Each structure stands twice: as C-alpha cells, then as structure tokens.
C-alpha positions as CSV (number, residue, x, y, z in Angstrom):
1,M,28.3,-9.0,50.1
2,P,28.1,-12.8,50.0
3,Q,29.0,-14.6,53.2
4,T,31.0,-17.8,53.7
5,L,31.6,-20.5,56.3
6,I,35.3,-21.5,56.7
7,Y,36.1,-24.9,58.1
8,V,39.4,-25.5,59.8
9,T,40.8,-28.4,61.8
10,A,43.4,-28.0,64.6
11,G,45.4,-30.3,66.9
12,S,44.0,-28.9,70.1
13,K,41.3,-26.7,71.7
14,D,43.9,-24.1,72.7
15,E,45.1,-23.8,69.1
16,A,41.6,-23.5,67.6
17,T,40.6,-21.0,70.3
18,K,43.7,-18.9,69.7
19,I,43.2,-18.8,65.9
20,G,39.4,-18.1,66.3
21,R,40.1,-15.2,68.8
22,I,42.7,-13.6,66.5
23,L,40.4,-13.7,63.6
24,V,37.5,-12.2,65.5
25,E,39.7,-9.6,67.2
26,N,41.0,-8.6,63.7
27,R,37.4,-8.4,62.4
28,L,38.3,-11.0,59.7
29,C,35.5,-13.2,61.1
30,A,32.2,-12.4,62.9
31,C,32.2,-15.6,64.9
32,A,34.3,-18.7,65.6
33,N,32.8,-21.9,66.9
34,V,35.3,-24.4,68.5
35,L,33.9,-27.9,68.3
36,Q,35.8,-30.6,70.2
37,G,35.6,-34.3,69.5
38,T,36.5,-34.5,65.8
39,T,38.1,-37.8,64.7
40,S,40.0,-37.3,61.5
41,I,41.1,-40.2,59.2
42,Y,43.4,-39.1,56.5
43,R,46.4,-40.1,54.3
44,W,49.6,-38.1,55.0
45,E,53.1,-38.9,53.7
46,G,51.9,-42.3,52.4
47,A,50.4,-43.5,55.7
48,I,46.8,-43.6,56.9
49,N,46.4,-41.7,60.2
50,E,43.6,-41.4,62.7
51,D,43.8,-38.5,65.1
52,E,41.6,-36.5,67.5
53,E,41.3,-32.9,66.3
54,V,39.2,-29.9,67.0
55,S,37.0,-28.3,64.3
56,L,36.8,-24.6,63.9
57,L,33.8,-23.0,62.1
58,L,34.3,-19.4,61.0
59,K,31.6,-17.0,59.7
60,T,32.9,-14.3,57.4
61,R,32.4,-12.5,54.1
62,E,33.6,-14.0,50.8
63,D,35.9,-11.1,50.1
64,L,37.9,-11.8,53.3
65,V,38.5,-15.5,52.7
66,E,42.1,-15.0,51.4
67,Q,43.0,-12.9,54.4
68,V,41.5,-15.5,56.8
69,V,43.4,-18.3,55.1
70,E,46.7,-16.3,55.4
71,K,46.1,-15.6,59.1
72,V,45.2,-19.2,59.8
73,R,48.4,-20.4,58.1
74,E,50.4,-17.8,60.1
75,F,49.2,-19.1,63.5
76,H,48.5,-22.8,62.7
77,S,51.0,-25.5,63.8
78,Y,50.4,-27.9,60.9
79,D,52.5,-27.8,57.7
80,C,49.3,-28.1,55.6
81,P,46.3,-27.0,57.6
82,C,42.8,-27.8,56.5
83,V,41.2,-24.4,55.6
84,V,38.2,-24.5,53.2
85,S,35.6,-22.0,52.4
86,I,32.0,-23.1,51.9
87,P,29.6,-20.4,50.4
88,I,26.6,-19.6,52.4
89,T,23.7,-19.6,50.0
90,G,20.9,-18.7,52.4
91,G,19.9,-18.3,56.0
92,N,18.5,-15.8,58.5
93,P,18.9,-12.4,56.7
94,A,19.4,-10.7,60.1
95,F,22.3,-13.1,60.9
96,L,23.9,-12.6,57.5
97,D,23.7,-8.8,58.0
98,W,25.3,-9.2,61.4
99,I,28.2,-11.1,59.8
100,D,28.7,-8.1,57.4
101,A,28.5,-5.6,60.3
102,Q,31.0,-7.5,62.4
103,T,33.7,-7.9,59.8
104,K,36.0,-5.1,58.5
105,S,35.1,-3.3,55.3
C-alpha cells in the first residue's frame, strides 16, 4: 500500500497536538509531528496576512487520506484548514512497513 505525508497547519500547539493525537488514536495515522515556529504569509478574504502557526506532519497510507482530511476538518478551528497530501515515493522500507502496520486496515 502506498504511503503519504499529510501537511496541516494549525493556529496553536494545543490544536495541532489534539488533532494529531486523535488521528493516531484512531489509527488513521502512524505518527504525528508537531512543529512549532511556522510563519505563514497568505492571502485571505482579499488581505495579505502574516501569522505564527504550527505545522503538523502526519504519516499514513494513501487509502486513508480522505478519512484523515475529514477528521482534521471536524476538529480544526479554521474555516478552510490547510490539509494536503504528499505521496511518499521512497524511504526506509522498514519505516514504510511500520506506517502500514500502525494504521487501520
């Protein structure tokens, strides 16, 4: 089964941690990394904004992406959260197998 990395931004460490924990507990992701110190510059509702955010990196299987996106949207505070999937095209075979083993079938 192909694996994927899902990138999410959140407004706080608490929010990112909560979302990551829910996804791992529900076996939708094998691992969640919460990375603080993200500065995001973006256009929203016609204005340029610059905010401090937290990045969340999720490791999962490609077939679980839709469920992960739904769960992130359910628990995220943003109207339009950044949730994008980036295919994993290679890596440590043992780690990729671990992702498969830790996510629900």
